[in-house]
N, CA, C and O of each residue as an XYZ file, in Angstrom:
852
protein
N      -8.654    -26.444     -4.741
C     -10.173    -26.472     -4.019
C     -11.009    -25.466     -4.570
O     -10.686    -24.307     -4.830
N     -12.293    -26.101     -4.749
C     -13.242    -25.151     -5.343
C     -13.689    -24.145     -4.638
O     -14.169    -24.380     -3.529
N     -13.628    -22.866     -5.116
C     -14.466    -22.087     -4.468
C     -15.864    -22.149     -3.642
O     -16.684    -22.574     -4.455
N     -16.507    -21.920     -2.406
C     -17.711    -22.368     -2.218
C     -18.600    -21.368     -2.077
O     -19.559    -21.563     -1.330
N     -18.437    -19.884     -2.883
C     -19.403    -18.989     -3.250
C     -20.238    -19.096     -4.452
O     -19.794    -19.676     -5.442
N     -21.342    -18.614     -4.443
C     -22.102    -19.367     -5.552
C     -22.750    -17.884     -6.245
O     -23.918    -17.685     -6.579
N     -21.686    -17.026     -6.327
C     -22.284    -15.557     -7.332
C     -22.105    -16.386     -9.030
O     -21.295    -17.133     -9.578
N     -23.295    -15.759     -9.344
C     -23.539    -15.802    -10.836
C     -22.475    -15.298    -11.605
O     -21.620    -14.514    -11.194
N     -22.580    -15.917    -13.076
C     -21.413    -15.458    -14.134
C     -21.653    -13.875    -14.170
O     -20.765    -13.027    -14.082
N     -23.342    -13.588    -14.350
C     -23.320    -12.134    -14.211
C     -22.922    -11.438    -13.000
O     -22.429    -10.328    -13.200
N     -23.022    -11.847    -11.706
C     -22.498    -11.095    -10.831
C     -21.058    -10.840    -10.562
O     -20.573     -9.894     -9.942
N     -20.523    -11.732    -11.067
C     -18.865    -12.121    -11.165
C     -18.356    -11.163    -12.286
O     -17.386    -10.512    -11.898
N     -18.708    -10.912    -13.476
C     -18.688    -10.064    -14.388
C     -18.682     -8.839    -13.995
O     -17.739     -8.117    -14.318
N     -19.825     -8.312    -13.150
C     -20.005     -6.865    -12.485
C     -18.772     -6.892    -11.684
O     -17.803     -6.155    -11.864
N     -18.919     -8.061    -10.530
C     -17.473     -7.651     -9.622
C     -16.235     -7.362    -10.312
O     -15.470     -6.596     -9.725
N     -15.880     -7.814    -11.434
C     -14.691     -7.877    -12.046
C     -14.576     -6.468    -12.758
O     -13.589     -5.745    -12.620
N     -15.570     -6.175    -13.459
C     -15.788     -4.932    -14.564
C     -15.290     -3.673    -13.178
O     -14.355     -2.888    -13.331
N     -16.002     -3.730    -12.119
C     -16.080     -2.913    -10.905
C     -14.529     -2.515    -10.474
O     -14.148     -1.346    -10.410
N     -13.813     -3.498    -10.229
C     -12.429     -3.622     -9.626
C     -11.402     -3.351    -10.668
O     -10.247     -2.989    -10.441
N     -12.056     -3.607    -12.084
C     -11.044     -3.403    -13.320
C     -10.819     -1.777    -13.399
O      -9.776     -1.140    -13.543
N     -12.356     -1.284    -13.234
C     -11.952      0.465    -13.140
C     -11.150      0.883    -11.959
O     -10.337      1.804    -11.880
N     -11.567     -0.038    -10.982
C     -10.387      0.665     -9.838
C      -9.378      0.315     -9.881
O      -8.646      0.959     -9.129
N      -8.748     -0.682    -10.584
C      -7.429     -0.782    -10.991
C      -6.938      0.119    -11.960
O      -5.737      0.392    -11.945
N      -7.760      0.667    -12.881
C      -7.232      1.576    -13.819
C      -7.032      2.947    -12.924
O      -6.020      3.636    -13.043
N      -8.007      3.241    -12.098
C      -8.111      4.391    -11.241
C      -6.765      4.188    -10.134
O      -6.030      5.174    -10.068
N      -6.400      3.036     -9.293
C      -5.163      3.143     -8.580
C      -3.930      3.170     -9.426
O      -2.864      3.342     -8.835
N      -3.924      3.043    -10.552
C      -2.521      3.181    -11.124
C      -2.398      4.531    -11.422
O      -1.387      5.137    -11.067
N      -3.293      5.080    -12.026
C      -3.617      6.664    -12.104
C      -3.128      7.497    -10.808
O      -2.252      8.361    -10.849
N      -3.729      7.160     -9.825
C      -3.451      7.727     -8.617
C      -2.283      7.544     -8.003
O      -1.706      8.325     -7.247
N      -1.939      6.436     -8.372
C      -0.120      5.978     -7.888
C       0.354      6.991     -8.482
O       0.868      7.843     -7.757
N       0.337      7.243    -10.058
C       1.492      7.650    -10.734
C       1.012      9.652    -10.100
O       1.876     10.528    -10.053
N       0.148      9.795     -9.876
C       0.004     11.054     -9.257
C       0.637     11.233     -8.260
O       1.566     12.038     -8.318
N       0.355     10.558     -7.034
C       1.012     10.649     -5.848
C       2.528     10.307     -5.860
O       3.265     10.939     -5.103
N       2.952      9.508     -6.535
C       4.547      9.432     -6.482
C       4.993     10.808     -7.071
O       5.651     11.598     -6.394
N       4.601     11.075     -8.393
C       5.178     12.573     -8.768
C       5.413     13.511     -8.062
O       6.508     14.070     -8.020
N       3.884     13.997     -7.042
C       3.831     14.514     -6.466
C       4.647     14.769     -5.326
O       4.961     15.870     -4.874
N       4.964     13.613     -4.900
C       5.834     13.301     -3.619
C       7.357     13.438     -3.921
O       8.188     13.641     -3.036
N       7.697     13.290     -5.441
C       8.929     13.628     -5.856
C       9.020     14.981     -5.613
O       9.925     15.389     -4.885
N       8.068     15.891     -6.204
C       8.281     17.327     -6.577
C       7.993     17.777     -5.127
O       9.065     18.291     -4.810
N       7.089     17.892     -3.959
C       6.895     18.554     -2.917
C       7.342     17.599     -1.656
O       7.040     18.064     -0.557
N       7.939     16.478     -1.654
C       8.272     15.637     -0.395
C       9.682     15.566     -0.424
O      10.548     16.076     -1.135
N       9.679     14.540      0.862
C      11.120     14.186      1.110
C      11.258     12.907      0.694
O      10.539     12.570     -0.247
N      12.283     11.803      1.334
C      12.633     10.538      1.162
C      11.328     10.001      1.731
O      10.610      9.360      0.964
N      10.908     10.203      3.086
C      10.114      9.109      3.459
C       8.757      9.517      2.890
O       7.936      8.611      2.750
N       8.423     10.716      2.555
C       7.288     11.081      1.491
C       7.152     10.049      0.384
O       6.240      9.222      0.400
N       8.042     10.103     -0.553
C       8.323      9.334     -1.612
C       7.814      7.799     -1.488
O       6.925      7.175     -2.067
N       8.905      7.403     -0.327
C       8.730      5.927     -0.299
C       7.379      5.585      0.406
O       6.972      4.486      0.032
N       6.599      6.165      1.271
C       5.773      5.801      2.010
C       4.244      5.943      0.936
O       3.312      5.138      0.931
N       4.349      7.063      0.186
C       3.117      7.205     -0.469
C       3.364      6.371     -2.014
O       2.548      6.496     -2.927
N       4.466      5.613     -2.123
C       4.897      4.614     -3.096
C       4.669      3.144     -2.522
O       4.551      2.159     -3.250
N       4.633      3.120     -1.468
C       4.177      1.830     -0.418
C       2.396      1.816     -0.721
O       1.767      0.931     -1.300
N       1.910      2.985     -0.175
C       0.482      3.078     -0.606
C      -0.221      2.865     -1.970
O      -1.243      2.181     -2.007
N       0.362      3.505     -3.252
C      -0.138      3.335     -4.094
C       0.235      1.829     -4.879
O      -0.438      1.572     -5.877
N       1.167      0.950     -4.500
C       1.725     -0.073     -4.740
C       0.311     -1.184     -4.064
O      -0.414     -1.849     -4.805
N       0.198     -1.152     -2.621
C      -0.907     -1.636     -2.127
C      -1.923     -1.517     -2.634
O      -2.507     -2.600     -2.624
N      -2.668     -0.505     -3.247
C      -3.831     -0.031     -3.796
C      -3.976     -0.748     -5.324
O      -5.010     -1.083     -5.901
N      -2.674     -0.855     -5.738
C      -2.806     -1.873     -7.038
C      -2.912     -3.107     -6.819
O      -3.641     -3.803     -7.526
N      -2.183     -3.623     -5.767
C      -2.238     -4.809     -5.807
C      -3.604     -5.436     -5.292
O      -4.132     -6.508     -5.587
N      -3.898     -4.705     -4.666
C      -5.797     -5.051     -4.304
C      -6.611     -4.892     -5.394
O      -7.489     -5.741     -5.546
N      -6.538     -4.165     -6.039
C      -7.610     -4.066     -7.285
C      -7.293     -4.981     -8.368
O      -8.172     -5.412     -9.115
N      -5.713     -5.381     -8.512
C      -5.346     -6.103     -9.253
C      -5.843     -7.730     -8.892
O      -6.351     -8.543     -9.665
N      -5.559     -7.864     -7.662
C      -6.146     -9.465     -7.162
C      -7.534     -9.561     -7.609
O      -8.030    -10.325     -8.438
N      -8.178     -8.447     -6.752
C      -9.576     -8.660     -7.092
C     -10.198     -8.724     -8.350
O     -11.339     -9.184     -8.401
N      -9.597     -8.309     -9.447
C     -10.128     -8.200    -10.594
C      -9.990     -9.654    -11.097
O     -10.925    -10.306    -11.563
N      -8.713    -10.093    -10.949
C      -8.116    -11.246    -11.308
C      -9.004    -12.621    -10.812
O      -9.292    -13.549    -11.567
N      -9.390    -12.529     -9.282
C     -10.140    -13.293     -8.738
C     -11.410    -13.390     -9.248
O     -11.878    -14.519     -9.394
N     -12.233    -12.166     -9.628
C     -13.262    -12.409    -10.051
C     -13.633    -12.617    -11.602
O     -14.740    -12.546    -12.136
N     -12.525    -12.861    -12.098
C     -12.335    -12.977    -13.432
C     -12.428    -14.473    -13.786
O     -12.933    -14.946    -14.804
N     -11.771    -15.224    -12.625
C     -11.721    -16.681    -13.088
C     -12.572    -17.314    -12.806
O     -13.110    -17.167    -11.708
N     -13.033    -18.326    -13.785
C     -14.142    -19.292    -13.621
C     -13.705    -20.263    -11.999
O     -12.559    -20.556    -11.659
N     -15.069    -20.616    -11.183
C     -14.495    -21.441    -10.073
C     -13.719    -22.866    -10.533
O     -13.944    -23.539    -11.539
N     -12.866    -23.070     -9.610
C     -11.927    -23.757     -9.523
C     -10.777    -23.423     -8.664
O     -10.854    -22.500     -7.852
N      -9.725    -24.128     -8.810
C      -8.419    -24.051     -8.114
C      -7.979    -22.699     -8.424
O      -7.981    -21.932     -7.461
N      -7.615    -22.244     -9.508
C      -6.902    -20.914     -9.674
C      -7.923    -19.914     -9.034
O      -7.384    -19.238     -8.158
N      -9.207    -19.640     -9.221
C     -10.267    -18.969     -8.531
C      -9.819    -18.998     -7.071
O      -9.331    -17.991     -6.559
N      -9.970    -20.086     -6.425
C      -9.783    -20.380     -4.863
C      -8.480    -19.674     -4.696
O      -8.669    -18.731     -3.928
N      -7.134    -19.733     -5.120
C      -6.012    -19.398     -4.843
C      -5.815    -17.759     -4.995
O      -5.138    -16.990     -4.313
N      -6.645    -17.520     -6.124
C      -6.825    -15.702     -6.148
C      -7.478    -15.114     -4.968
O      -7.215    -14.033     -4.439
N      -8.654    -16.259     -4.521
C      -9.497    -15.449     -3.580
C      -8.660    -15.259     -2.235
O      -8.831    -14.237     -1.571
N      -7.743    -16.254     -1.827
C      -6.868    -16.097     -0.874
C      -6.033    -14.946     -1.068
O      -5.832    -14.255     -0.069
N      -5.468    -14.576     -2.229
C      -4.517    -13.454     -2.559
C      -5.486    -12.130     -2.107
O      -5.313    -11.246     -1.267
N      -6.603    -12.418     -3.080
C      -7.658    -11.175     -2.702
C      -7.835    -10.712     -1.368
O      -7.591     -9.561     -1.007
N      -8.229    -11.554     -0.697
C      -8.214    -11.546      0.756
C      -7.059    -10.697      1.739
O      -7.127     -9.747      2.519
N      -6.062    -11.526      1.277
C      -4.988    -10.968      1.885
C      -4.327     -9.676      1.290
O      -3.468     -9.100      1.958
N      -4.643     -9.268      0.233
C      -4.198     -7.867     -0.256
C      -5.038     -6.638      0.881
O      -4.593     -5.621      1.413
N      -6.133     -7.156      0.923
C      -7.095     -6.204      1.833
C      -5.906     -6.042      3.009
O      -5.384     -4.927      2.992
N      -5.484     -6.794      3.840
C      -4.478     -6.810      5.063
C      -3.395     -5.282      4.250
O      -3.087     -4.171      4.683
N      -3.185     -5.832      3.261
C      -1.970     -5.223      2.598
C      -2.076     -3.510      2.337
O      -1.203     -2.679      2.586
N      -3.740     -3.226      1.625
C      -3.938     -2.122      1.530
C      -4.407     -0.989      2.682
O      -4.093      0.201      2.651
N      -5.262     -1.668      3.739
C      -5.186     -0.898      5.087
C      -4.255     -0.695      5.627
O      -4.140      0.347      6.272
N      -3.074     -1.787      5.547
C      -1.772     -1.219      6.335
C      -0.905     -0.159      5.603
O      -0.336      0.719      6.251
N      -0.796     -0.248      4.139
C      -0.588      0.705      3.071
C      -1.129      1.848      3.144
O      -0.373      2.760      2.810
N      -2.382      2.215      3.523
C      -3.282      3.467      3.775
C      -2.547      4.142      4.879
O      -2.122      5.281      4.686
N      -2.351      3.520      6.064
C      -1.736      3.875      7.107
C      -0.490      4.554      7.022
O      -0.260      5.597      7.635
N       0.423      3.906      6.177
C       1.780      4.187      5.928
C       2.065      5.747      5.506
O       3.008      6.293      6.079
N       1.344      6.474      4.581
C       1.944      7.878      4.464
C       1.443      8.607      5.445
O       2.027      9.683      5.576
N       0.579      8.418      6.180
C       0.318      9.248      7.788
C       1.093      9.050      8.705
O       1.980      9.879      8.907
N       0.952      7.615      9.719
C       2.072      7.112     10.370
C       3.554      7.306     10.438
O       4.362      7.481     11.350
N       3.627      7.184      8.786
C       5.548      7.125      8.739
C       5.695      8.410      8.585
O       6.249      9.011      9.506
N       5.151      9.330      7.146
C       5.568     10.526      7.195
C       4.928     11.742      7.293
O       5.255     12.732      6.639
N       3.861     11.692      8.235
C       3.319     12.823      8.612
C       3.093     13.154      9.907
O       3.010     14.334     10.248
N       2.950     11.957     10.919
C       2.811     11.662     12.433
C       4.156     11.585     12.877
O       4.927     10.748     12.410
N       4.478     12.376     13.720
C       5.649     11.755     14.751
C       5.325     11.349     15.967
O       4.333     11.882     16.465
N       5.977     10.433     16.670
C       5.951     10.315     18.166
C       5.656      8.626     18.204
O       5.378      7.835     17.302
N       5.837      8.464     19.583
C       5.796      7.315     20.100
C       4.361      6.128     19.377
O       4.392      4.980     18.935
N       3.346      7.053     19.554
C       1.911      6.319     19.436
C       1.843      6.242     17.873
O       1.386      5.189     17.430
N       2.186      7.094     17.066
C       2.140      6.896     15.756
C       2.823      5.930     15.053
O       2.346      5.400     14.050
N       4.243      5.577     15.646
C       4.860      4.604     15.147
C       4.824      3.272     15.901
O       5.457      2.270     15.569
N       4.006      3.381     16.960
C       3.591      2.025     17.305
C       2.087      1.644     16.499
O       1.789      0.527     16.076
N       1.375      2.690     16.426
C       0.385      1.908     15.437
C       0.671      1.471     14.020
O       0.049      0.511     13.564
N       1.462      2.031     13.379
C       2.503      2.150     12.151
C       2.912      0.287     12.325
O       2.695     -0.601     11.501
N       3.435      0.200     13.442
C       3.938     -1.347     13.720
C       3.259     -2.199     14.041
O       3.701     -3.324     13.808
N       2.083     -2.115     14.620
C       0.796     -2.692     14.861
C       0.155     -3.328     13.840
O      -0.031     -4.538     13.708
N      -0.256     -2.193     12.937
C      -1.181     -2.365     11.618
C      -0.126     -3.464     10.892
O      -0.322     -4.666     10.716
N       0.734     -2.882     10.627
C       1.772     -3.931      9.681
C       1.925     -5.246     10.313
O       1.714     -6.185      9.545
N       2.272     -5.583     11.645
C       2.080     -6.940     12.151
C       0.689     -7.595     11.874
O       0.591     -8.725     11.396
N      -0.291     -6.876     12.178
C      -1.551     -7.767     12.034
C      -1.898     -8.174     10.427
O      -2.761     -9.014     10.172
N      -1.245     -7.589      9.538
C      -1.301     -7.499      8.241
C      -0.524     -8.633      8.190
O      -1.164     -9.640      7.889
N       0.500     -8.770      8.363
C       1.455     -9.718      8.488
C       0.535    -11.525      8.680
O       0.323    -12.530      8.002
N       0.314    -11.094      9.788
C      -0.580    -12.098     10.832
C      -1.572    -12.701      9.871
O      -1.608    -13.819      9.357
N      -2.351    -11.679      9.772
C      -3.761    -12.088      8.924
C      -3.067    -12.543      7.439
O      -3.816    -13.393      6.959
N      -2.136    -12.341      6.707
C      -1.707    -12.858      5.292
C      -1.502    -14.352      5.535
O      -1.926    -15.293      4.863
N      -0.533    -14.365      6.979
C       0.450    -15.916      7.098
C      -1.129    -16.870      7.602
O      -1.091    -18.084      7.402
N      -2.324    -16.318      8.177
C      -3.443    -17.227      8.499
C      -4.208    -17.535      7.273
O      -4.884    -18.563      7.225
N      -4.155    -16.835      6.424
C      -5.394    -16.983      5.336
C      -4.386    -18.073      4.480
O      -4.907    -19.091      4.024
N      -3.103    -17.852      4.304
C      -2.258    -19.034      3.582
C      -2.712    -20.523      4.042
O      -3.195    -21.457      3.400
N      -2.318    -20.352      5.592
C      -2.340    -21.487      6.378
C      -3.542    -22.624      6.690
O      -3.564    -23.851      6.788
N      -4.530    -21.539      6.791
C      -5.992    -21.820      7.304
C      -7.020    -21.048      6.860
O      -7.720    -20.628      7.781
N      -7.466    -20.603      5.400
C      -8.226    -19.835      4.872
C      -9.631    -19.796      5.461
O     -10.216    -18.898      6.065
N     -10.023    -21.088      5.098
C     -11.536    -21.475      5.513
C     -12.007    -21.144      6.618
O     -13.203    -20.898      6.773
N     -10.926    -21.077      7.768
C     -11.093    -21.275      9.352
C     -11.126    -19.937      9.837
O     -11.662    -19.700     10.920
N     -10.461    -18.778      8.953
C     -10.380    -17.692      9.636
C     -10.843    -16.454      8.905
O     -10.293    -15.357      9.010
N     -12.012    -16.744      8.074
C     -12.583    -16.007      6.952
C     -13.233    -14.616      7.875
O     -13.013    -13.420      7.688
N     -14.033    -15.230      8.835
C     -14.897    -14.411      9.939
C     -14.097    -13.448     10.765
O     -14.489    -12.315     11.042
N     -12.806    -14.032     11.190
C     -11.909    -13.445     11.924
C     -11.192    -12.437     11.306
O     -10.707    -11.429     11.819
N     -11.170    -12.867      9.964
C     -10.284    -11.562      9.014
C     -11.278    -10.513      8.864
O     -10.895     -9.451      8.372
N     -12.568    -10.650      9.230
C     -13.353     -9.390      8.730
C     -13.325     -8.684      9.935
O     -13.466     -7.461      9.966
N     -13.159     -9.348     10.897
C     -13.074     -8.464     12.177
C     -11.939     -7.621     11.964
O     -12.050     -6.398     11.879
N     -10.707     -8.309     11.863
C      -9.350     -7.959     11.799
C      -9.162     -6.714     10.960
O      -8.255     -5.914     11.189
N     -10.140     -6.551      9.871
C     -10.276     -5.351      8.662
C     -10.678     -4.020      9.731
O     -10.032     -2.979      9.851
N     -11.701     -4.329     10.317
C     -12.322     -3.491     10.814
C     -11.627     -2.761     12.235
O     -11.917     -1.609     12.560
N     -10.683     -3.611     13.005
C     -10.134     -3.481     13.728
C      -8.776     -2.559     13.280
O      -8.479     -1.520     13.871
N      -8.186     -2.982     12.408
C      -7.028     -2.602     11.654
C      -7.351     -1.094     11.235
O      -6.608     -0.134     11.440
N      -8.669     -1.067     10.575
C      -9.025      0.368     10.119
C      -9.483      1.636     10.922
O      -9.423      2.822     10.598
N      -9.962      1.040     12.069
C     -10.189      2.002     13.272
C      -9.454      2.200     14.226
O      -9.904      2.848     15.171
N      -8.370      1.798     14.256
C      -7.171      1.886     15.291
C      -6.382      3.258     14.903
O      -5.286      3.634     15.319
N      -7.087      3.769     14.166
C      -6.402      5.432     13.879
C      -7.233      6.115     15.088
O      -6.777      7.189     15.477
N      -8.218      5.702     15.633
C      -8.646      6.506     16.965
C      -7.533      6.808     17.827
O      -7.334      7.811     18.512
N      -6.879      5.825     17.684
C      -5.899      5.747     18.906
C      -4.548      7.038     18.704
O      -3.619      7.279     19.475
N      -4.839      7.592     17.578
C      -3.951      8.665     17.257
C      -4.788     10.041     16.820
O      -4.419     11.020     16.171
N      -5.651      9.819     17.240
C      -6.854     10.905     16.671
C      -6.387     12.550     16.679
O      -6.355     13.417     15.805
N      -6.022     12.514     18.208
C      -5.332     13.868     18.643
C      -4.260     14.190     17.362
O      -4.315     15.231     16.707
N      -3.559     13.417     17.195
C      -1.837     13.950     16.513
C      -3.018     13.944     14.816
O      -2.643     14.668     13.894
N      -3.857     13.402     14.698
C      -4.495     13.439     12.927
C      -5.057     14.676     13.156
O      -4.920     15.335     12.126
N      -5.781     15.487     14.248
C      -6.521     16.465     13.986
C      -5.585     17.869     14.199
O      -5.876     19.018     13.868
N      -4.525     17.434     14.780
C      -3.542     18.726     14.940
C      -2.717     18.941     13.300
O      -2.780     19.971     12.628
N      -2.015     17.755     12.949
C      -1.601     17.534     12.059
C      -1.817     17.418     10.431
O      -1.001     17.737      9.566
N      -3.224     16.838     10.236
C      -3.765     16.502      8.703
C      -4.469     18.011      8.503
O      -4.877     18.727      9.418
N      -4.499     18.245      7.374
C      -5.276     19.259      6.792
C      -7.028     19.141      6.968
O      -7.534     18.057      6.676
N      -7.804     20.116      7.382
C      -9.314     19.584      7.464
C      -9.900     18.688      6.231
O     -10.758     17.829      6.435
N      -9.437     18.924      5.106
C      -9.751     18.082      3.816
C      -9.412     16.663      4.066
O     -10.111     15.717      3.703
N      -8.348     16.580      4.680
C      -7.737     15.223      4.745
C      -8.482     14.230      5.896
O      -8.735     13.031      5.779
N      -8.755     15.136      7.066
C      -9.206     14.495      8.005
C     -10.904     14.128      7.518
O     -11.307     12.983      7.724
N     -11.749     15.053      6.939
C     -13.163     14.645      6.471
C     -13.010     13.618      5.678
O     -13.809     12.723      5.957
N     -12.179     13.327      4.634
C     -12.183     12.283      3.700
C     -11.598     11.005      4.336
O     -12.234      9.968      4.144
N     -10.514     10.947      5.039
C     -10.198      9.923      6.065
C     -11.336      9.304      6.661
O     -11.585      8.122      6.423
N     -12.150     10.096      7.522
C     -13.567      9.678      8.147
C     -14.705      8.920      7.182
O     -15.316      7.858      7.297
N     -14.695      9.817      6.332
C     -15.891      9.313      5.306
C     -15.188      7.754      4.510
O     -15.880      6.776      4.228
N     -13.828      7.854      4.293
C     -13.577      6.524      3.440
C     -13.494      5.308      4.498
O     -13.628      4.138      4.139
N     -13.270      5.679      5.787
C     -13.434      4.505      6.675
C     -15.084      4.027      6.984
O     -15.447      2.879      7.238
N     -15.837      5.081      6.899
C     -17.453      4.763      7.003
C     -17.918      4.297      5.496
O     -19.081      4.036      5.190
N     -17.073      4.258      4.841
C     -17.835      3.850      3.544
C     -16.961      2.293      3.568
O     -17.656      1.351      3.188
N     -15.983      2.057      3.845
C     -15.753      0.776      4.205
C     -16.415     -0.171      5.019
O     -16.616     -1.331      4.660
N     -16.817      0.381      6.292
C     -17.430      0.081      7.375
C     -18.765     -0.522      6.755
O     -19.139     -1.678      6.552
N     -19.370      0.814      6.522
C     -20.950      0.152      5.771
C     -21.029     -0.774      4.582
O     -22.022     -1.471      4.375
N     -19.888     -0.769      3.748
C     -19.979     -1.735      2.531
C     -19.682     -3.379      3.299
O     -19.990     -4.399      2.683
N     -19.096     -3.432      4.604
C     -18.964     -4.806      5.116
C     -20.620     -5.445      5.266
O     -20.820     -6.641      5.057
N     -21.703     -4.547      5.632
C     -22.641     -5.149      5.927
C     -23.213     -5.812      4.770
O     -23.666     -6.948      4.906
N     -23.243     -5.190      3.579
C     -23.383     -5.618      2.446
C     -22.466     -7.129      1.903
O     -22.841     -8.021      1.143
N     -21.337     -6.984      2.540
C     -20.230     -8.148      2.182
C     -20.899     -9.366      2.491
O     -21.042    -10.368      1.790
N     -21.421     -9.040      4.051
C     -22.133    -10.659      4.719
C     -23.454    -10.877      4.210
O     -23.836    -11.994      4.559
N     -24.336    -10.245      3.504
C     -25.642    -10.444      2.869
C     -25.119    -11.371      1.936
O     -24.483    -10.908      0.989
N     -25.278    -12.671      2.033
C     -24.839    -13.617      0.914
C     -26.248    -13.751      0.413
O     -26.153    -14.231     -0.717
N     -27.337    -13.581      0.674
C     -28.452    -13.956      0.024
C     -28.877    -12.711     -0.651
O     -30.035    -12.787     -1.060
N     -28.272    -11.565     -0.892
C     -28.643    -10.613     -1.358
C     -28.061    -10.395     -3.174
O     -26.868    -10.208     -3.412
N     -28.822    -10.444     -3.980
C     -28.233    -10.485     -5.574
C     -27.320     -9.309     -5.685
O     -27.750     -8.201     -5.363
N     -26.260     -9.437     -6.055
C     -25.332     -8.556     -6.465
C     -24.445     -7.629     -5.101
O     -23.921     -6.515     -5.091
N     -24.575     -8.569     -4.172
C     -24.376     -8.021     -3.047
C     -22.689     -7.773     -2.963
O     -22.174     -6.748     -2.517
N     -22.130     -8.666     -3.368
C     -20.847     -7.995     -3.226
C     -20.177     -7.263     -4.427
O     -18.976     -7.003     -4.368
N     -21.166     -6.813     -5.874
C     -20.780     -5.429     -6.161
C     -21.215     -4.393     -5.243
O     -20.442     -3.452     -5.058
N     -22.260     -4.415     -4.676
C     -22.472     -3.119     -3.828
C     -21.440     -2.986     -2.738
O     -21.180     -1.901     -2.218
N     -20.726     -4.383     -2.331
C     -19.692     -3.993     -1.296
C     -18.262     -3.404     -2.399
O     -17.470     -2.621     -1.874
N     -18.059     -3.761     -3.651
C     -17.436     -3.456     -4.385
C     -17.161     -1.958     -4.652
O     -16.088     -1.356     -4.701
N     -18.590     -1.475     -4.832
C     -18.822      0.182     -4.845
C     -18.528      0.823     -3.769
O     -17.837      1.827     -3.936
N     -18.954      0.462     -2.303
C     -18.323      1.087     -1.243
C     -16.787      0.766     -0.865
O     -16.283      1.319      0.112
N     -16.101     -0.081     -1.608
C     -14.663     -0.081     -1.571
C     -14.204      0.851     -2.582
O     -13.219      1.476     -2.188
N     -14.573      1.148     -3.718
C     -14.131      1.897     -4.509
C     -14.338      3.459     -4.045
O     -13.603      4.383     -4.393
N     -15.494      3.570     -3.184
C     -15.736      4.690     -2.492
C     -14.672      5.296     -1.520
O     -14.169      6.419     -1.477
N     -14.480      4.062     -0.678
C     -13.558      4.149      0.426
C     -12.144      4.422      0.024
O     -11.422      5.106      0.750
N     -11.653      3.837     -1.277
C     -10.291      4.191     -1.990
C     -10.321      5.430     -2.431
O      -9.421      6.164     -2.023
N     -11.220      5.934     -3.258
C     -11.342      7.509     -3.452
C     -10.999      8.330     -2.511
O     -10.041      9.095     -2.622
N     -11.834      8.245     -1.366
C     -11.917      9.326     -0.364
C     -10.453      9.256      0.205
O      -9.794     10.290      0.315
N      -9.856      7.802      0.632
C      -8.699      8.288      1.331
C      -7.615      8.554      0.006
O      -6.872      9.534     -0.025
N      -7.640      7.977     -0.591
C      -6.894      8.879     -1.903
C      -6.778     10.073     -1.600
O      -5.602     10.395     -1.432
N      -7.664     11.050     -1.426
C      -7.992     12.630     -1.407
C      -7.446     12.846      0.090
O      -6.990     13.928      0.461
N      -7.524     11.874      0.795
C      -6.919     12.158      2.046
C      -5.241     12.297      2.161
O      -4.672     13.147      2.846
N      -4.501     11.150      1.239
C      -3.335     11.496      1.166
C      -2.842     12.496      0.210
O      -1.680     12.902      0.209
N      -3.877     12.934     -0.713
C      -3.404     13.950     -1.733
C      -3.509     15.120     -1.045
O      -2.612     15.940     -1.239
N      -4.454     15.419     -0.229
C      -4.539     16.888      0.149
C      -3.205     17.090      1.504
O      -2.725     18.198      1.746
N      -2.810     15.908      2.201
C      -2.232     16.006      2.997
C      -0.673     16.257      2.261
O       0.093     17.025      2.843
N      -0.354     15.783      1.341
C       0.510     16.097      0.656
C       0.649     17.157      0.238
O       1.804     17.543      0.417
N      -0.170     18.088     -0.412
C      -0.178     19.433     -0.856
C      -0.017     20.308      0.950
O       0.532     21.380      1.203
N      -0.634     19.466      1.789
C      -0.047     20.348      2.852
C      -1.510     21.429      3.185
O      -1.438     22.322      4.029
């Protein structure tokens, strides 16, 4: 099935380049975090930071490939993968915090709920992608701001720098969606990608400073 978006060749080139840069940064960031987790953390830190890094790489790899393909069946398939990878990254970002930093019923519940939504969202993308595109955007935002449910635990357990970067990162992703939905705006998707890169960078520093303690 052909992709029904009409970004120009130049726009798609910029989209691919931006997230290609993001892919390189994601690989480097994952390497740093995994090494640090092995040096300073326990098993759950090593596992959770590896999960986070893997989902970060998957997101930027999927997006780069999607925007690199010409319009056609392959591009459409990678568009589904790209949108599904967003679920993975959101859940993956929660993992180092809710699994390796916070304790208690609320944090574990948020961990389970976020991953359950991710699995559900990916399944819906595979089954009926065209029908759930708007629903997916809502689910992304809901997943992202579920952290409010554990805000007290976050305040007590995260370093101040991590808290600040966590909030700014969430804000960057959220503001970016404004440009994502503005289909008539030239290079709107590239602007969205810039905000995604910003959110990813801020959230990297969230988990980085958290690992340093």
